[in-house]
C-alpha positions as CSV (number, residue, x, y, z in Angstrom):
1,M,13.0,-12.9,-21.5
2,T,10.1,-9.9,-23.1
3,I,7.6,-8.4,-20.4
4,D,4.0,-9.4,-21.0
5,T,2.4,-6.5,-21.8
6,M,-0.8,-9.3,-20.8
7,K,-0.2,-8.9,-17.3
8,T,-1.4,-7.1,-14.3
9,V,0.7,-3.7,-13.4
10,R,0.3,-5.2,-10.1
11,E,1.7,-8.6,-11.1
12,L,4.4,-6.5,-12.6
13,V,5.3,-4.5,-9.5
14,I,5.6,-8.2,-7.4
15,A,7.4,-9.9,-9.7
16,I,10.5,-6.6,-11.0
17,P,11.8,-4.8,-7.8
18,G,12.2,-1.3,-8.2
19,A,9.0,-1.3,-10.5
20,T,7.0,1.1,-8.4
21,K,9.5,3.8,-9.6
22,I,9.3,3.5,-13.7
23,F,5.2,3.2,-12.8
24,A,5.8,6.6,-10.7
25,Q,8.0,7.7,-13.3
26,F,4.5,7.2,-15.6
27,G,2.5,8.2,-13.8
28,I,0.7,5.0,-14.0
29,D,-1.3,3.8,-10.5
30,Y,-0.1,0.6,-9.5
31,C,-1.5,0.5,-5.7
32,C,-4.7,0.8,-6.2
33,G,-4.9,0.7,-9.4
34,G,-2.7,-2.6,-10.3
35,H,-5.4,-4.6,-11.4
36,R,-5.1,-3.3,-15.4
37,S,-3.0,-4.9,-17.3
38,L,0.0,-2.7,-19.0
39,S,-0.9,-2.6,-21.8
40,D,-4.2,-1.3,-20.4
41,A,-2.8,0.9,-18.0
42,C,-0.6,2.3,-21.0
43,R,-3.7,3.6,-23.0
44,T,-5.2,5.0,-20.8
45,R,-2.7,7.2,-20.0
46,S,-2.2,7.9,-23.7
47,I,1.5,6.1,-22.9
48,E,3.5,4.8,-25.9
49,V,3.7,0.8,-24.4
50,G,6.9,-0.2,-25.2
51,E,9.1,2.3,-23.5
52,V,7.6,1.5,-20.4
53,V,8.3,-1.8,-21.7
54,R,11.8,-1.1,-22.6
55,S,12.7,0.7,-18.4
56,L,11.3,-2.1,-17.2
57,E,13.7,-4.2,-19.2
58,A,16.7,-2.6,-18.0
59,L,15.5,-2.0,-14.2
60,R,15.8,-6.3,-14.4
61,Q,19.8,-6.1,-15.4
62,I,20.3,-3.7,-12.9
63,P,20.8,-5.8,-9.0
64,D,18.8,-4.8,-6.4
65,D,19.1,-5.1,-2.9
66,S,15.9,-4.2,-1.3
67,R,14.1,-6.5,0.0
68,D,11.5,-9.3,-1.5
69,W,8.9,-9.4,0.7
70,R,7.2,-12.0,-1.0
71,H,9.0,-13.8,1.3
72,E,9.9,-12.6,4.1
73,S,7.0,-13.0,7.0
74,L,4.1,-11.7,7.7
75,A,5.4,-10.0,10.2
76,S,8.2,-8.1,9.5
77,L,6.3,-7.0,6.9
78,A,4.0,-5.9,8.8
79,E,6.3,-3.9,11.4
80,H,8.0,-2.7,8.1
81,I,4.8,-0.9,7.0
82,I,3.9,0.3,10.4
83,D,7.6,1.5,10.9
84,T,7.7,3.0,7.5
85,H,5.5,4.3,6.5
86,H,2.2,4.7,8.9
87,I,5.3,7.1,11.6
88,F,5.9,9.0,8.2
89,T,2.4,9.3,7.1
90,R,1.2,10.5,10.6
91,N,4.3,12.9,11.0
92,E,3.6,14.4,7.7
93,L,-0.2,14.7,7.8
94,D,0.4,17.1,10.9
95,R,3.6,18.5,9.8
96,L,1.0,19.3,5.9
97,A,-2.2,20.4,8.3
98,K,0.2,23.8,9.7
99,L,1.7,24.4,6.2
100,F,-2.0,24.2,4.4
101,D,-3.0,26.7,7.8
102,K,-0.3,29.4,7.6
103,V,-0.8,29.0,2.9
104,C,-4.3,29.3,3.0
105,S,-4.4,32.1,5.6
106,R,-1.8,34.4,3.5
107,H,-3.5,32.9,-0.3
108,G,-6.4,31.7,0.4
109,N,-7.6,31.9,-3.1
110,S,-10.3,28.7,-3.9
111,E,-7.6,26.6,-5.7
112,L,-6.0,26.3,-2.3
113,L,-9.0,26.1,-0.3
114,E,-10.6,22.8,-2.0
115,A,-7.3,21.4,-1.9
116,Q,-7.2,22.3,1.8
117,R,-10.5,21.0,2.1
118,L,-9.2,17.2,0.3
119,F,-6.1,17.2,2.8
120,K,-9.0,17.3,5.7
121,R,-10.6,14.7,3.8
122,L,-7.8,12.0,3.6
123,R,-6.4,13.4,7.1
124,G,-9.5,12.6,8.6
125,D,-9.8,8.6,6.7
126,L,-6.5,7.9,6.8
127,I,-5.6,8.3,10.9
128,P,-8.3,6.0,11.5
129,H,-8.1,3.2,8.9
130,M,-3.8,2.6,10.1
131,L,-5.2,2.3,14.0
132,K,-7.8,-0.5,12.4
133,E,-4.7,-1.5,10.8
134,E,-2.6,-1.7,13.7
135,Q,-4.8,-2.8,16.7
136,V,-7.2,-5.4,15.3
137,L,-5.5,-6.8,11.3
138,F,-1.7,-6.8,11.8
139,P,-1.7,-8.4,15.6
140,Y,-4.3,-11.2,13.8
141,I,-2.3,-12.2,11.5
142,E,0.7,-11.8,13.5
143,R,-1.3,-14.7,15.6
144,M,-1.9,-17.0,12.7
145,E,1.5,-16.6,11.0
146,V,2.7,-18.2,14.6
147,A,0.2,-20.0,14.9
148,L,0.7,-22.1,12.2
149,S,4.8,-22.4,12.3
150,E,3.6,-24.2,15.4
151,Q,1.0,-26.4,14.0
152,R,-1.0,-25.5,16.3
153,I,-5.1,-23.9,15.2
154,V,-6.1,-20.6,14.4
155,P,-7.5,-19.1,17.2
156,P,-10.4,-17.7,16.4
157,T,-11.3,-14.1,16.0
158,I,-14.4,-10.9,16.4
159,F,-14.3,-10.1,12.8
160,G,-14.8,-14.3,11.0
161,T,-12.6,-14.6,8.4
162,V,-9.4,-11.9,7.7
163,R,-10.8,-11.0,4.4
164,N,-13.8,-8.9,5.6
165,P,-11.4,-6.5,7.1
166,V,-9.3,-6.7,4.3
167,R,-12.6,-5.9,2.5
168,L,-12.7,-3.1,3.9
169,L,-9.1,-2.1,4.1
170,L,-9.1,-2.1,0.2
171,L,-12.2,0.0,-0.6
172,E,-10.8,2.7,2.1
173,H,-7.9,2.2,0.0
174,D,-9.8,2.6,-2.7
175,A,-11.3,5.8,-1.4
176,T,-7.7,7.1,-0.2
177,G,-6.7,7.2,-4.0
178,D,-9.6,9.0,-5.3
179,L,-8.7,12.0,-2.8
180,L,-4.9,11.7,-3.9
181,I,-6.7,12.1,-7.5
182,Q,-8.0,15.1,-6.9
183,L,-5.4,16.6,-4.4
184,R,-3.2,16.0,-7.8
185,S,-5.6,17.4,-9.9
186,V,-7.0,20.6,-8.5
187,T,-2.8,21.6,-7.3
188,S,-2.0,21.2,-11.1
189,G,0.0,18.4,-10.0
190,Y,1.6,19.9,-7.2
191,T,2.4,23.1,-9.2
192,N,3.9,26.3,-7.3
193,P,2.5,29.2,-8.6
194,H,4.8,32.0,-10.0
195,D,6.7,33.6,-7.2
196,S,4.5,32.1,-4.5
197,S,6.1,31.9,-0.9
198,I,8.5,29.7,0.4
199,N,6.2,28.2,3.0
200,F,3.9,27.2,-0.8
201,Q,6.5,25.3,-1.9
202,A,7.0,23.2,0.9
203,L,3.6,22.9,1.1
204,Y,3.2,21.3,-2.6
205,Q,6.2,19.5,-2.2
206,G,5.5,18.2,0.8
207,L,2.2,16.3,-0.2
208,A,3.6,15.1,-3.2
209,V,6.0,12.8,-1.0
210,L,3.5,11.8,0.8
211,E,1.6,10.5,-2.3
212,A,4.4,8.9,-3.8
213,D,5.0,7.8,0.0
214,L,1.5,6.2,-0.4
215,H,1.5,5.1,-3.3
216,Q,4.0,2.9,-1.7
217,H,2.8,1.7,1.0
218,I,-0.7,0.8,-0.2
219,H,1.0,-1.2,-2.8
220,L,2.7,-3.5,-0.4
221,E,-0.5,-4.1,2.0
222,N,-3.0,-4.8,-1.4
223,N,-0.4,-6.2,-3.3
224,I,1.9,-8.4,-1.4
225,L,0.0,-8.6,2.5
226,F,-3.1,-9.1,2.2
227,P,-3.2,-11.8,-0.6
228,R,-0.9,-13.5,1.4
229,A,-2.6,-13.3,4.7
230,V,-5.8,-14.5,2.4
231,E,-3.8,-17.3,1.6
232,M,-2.4,-18.2,4.8
233,E,-6.0,-17.8,6.2
234,K,-7.3,-20.7,3.4
235,K,-4.7,-23.1,4.4
236,S,-5.6,-22.7,7.9
237,L,-8.6,-23.5,7.4
238,N,-7.9,-26.4,4.9
239,P,-10.3,-29.7,6.5
240,Q,-6.4,-31.4,5.5
241,S,-4.7,-28.5,7.4
242,Y,-6.5,-28.7,10.1
243,S,-6.0,-32.8,10.5
244,M,-2.1,-32.3,9.8
245,N,-2.5,-29.9,12.9
246,I,-4.3,-32.0,14.8
247,A,-2.2,-35.0,14.1
248,A,0.9,-33.1,15.0
249,L,-0.1,-31.6,18.2
250,E,-1.5,-35.2,19.0
251,M,2.1,-36.4,18.5
252,R,3.9,-33.7,20.9
253,A,1.3,-34.0,23.4
254,K,2.4,-38.6,23.2
255,T,5.9,-37.3,23.0
256,A,6.2,-35.3,26.2
257,Q,4.2,-38.2,27.9
């Protein structure tokens, strides 16, 4: 089946396992900018859309044994995000902060100092952002999922609806995406100057790896976890679903008597 270039990047990255690697290769934003059609995204990047389509078509012919998070529980996806991405991000933010101090003390040119300033903003945003997910949103999503699976009423929450924290976190993801774009620009795509030191090379390499991981991290939340959580809450608040939950609870009570 031919790939529809009018589908959004988000739709394609969800439907085709491994497509994140193709989009990363072509420099197409599939997390924060996933709302664009493939055609529009390629035009913005001055990329031949046919080349991207051919790469995606070839990818679909390769068996993929990675987990399809569209069909996994939300609790397992949240756990994966924490274990795979949050832990890595915290460790890398600490490591790269120390590397920045070392490199800037020796090669403190304007480019490096600006990159360090942007990195400090990124770090300052990401640490509380991840805490909000771990301590507020993810636990609620898990409770909601368990309640629905057991046909119980979803417990109330202080933030009213899951759409409220999701809306805030999406805005913060956009801010993270903007900072990553600025970091990549000021470092010329993380290109090391001629005869740069080992620490300098390690710093830019680490920033590139962090960027790639954040793109995958944000993709899993923006394109899969958050939309599924919002849809799950809609079902839980649907009057028909509510009545069915009540009926199930009453039946269970009668059976227990």
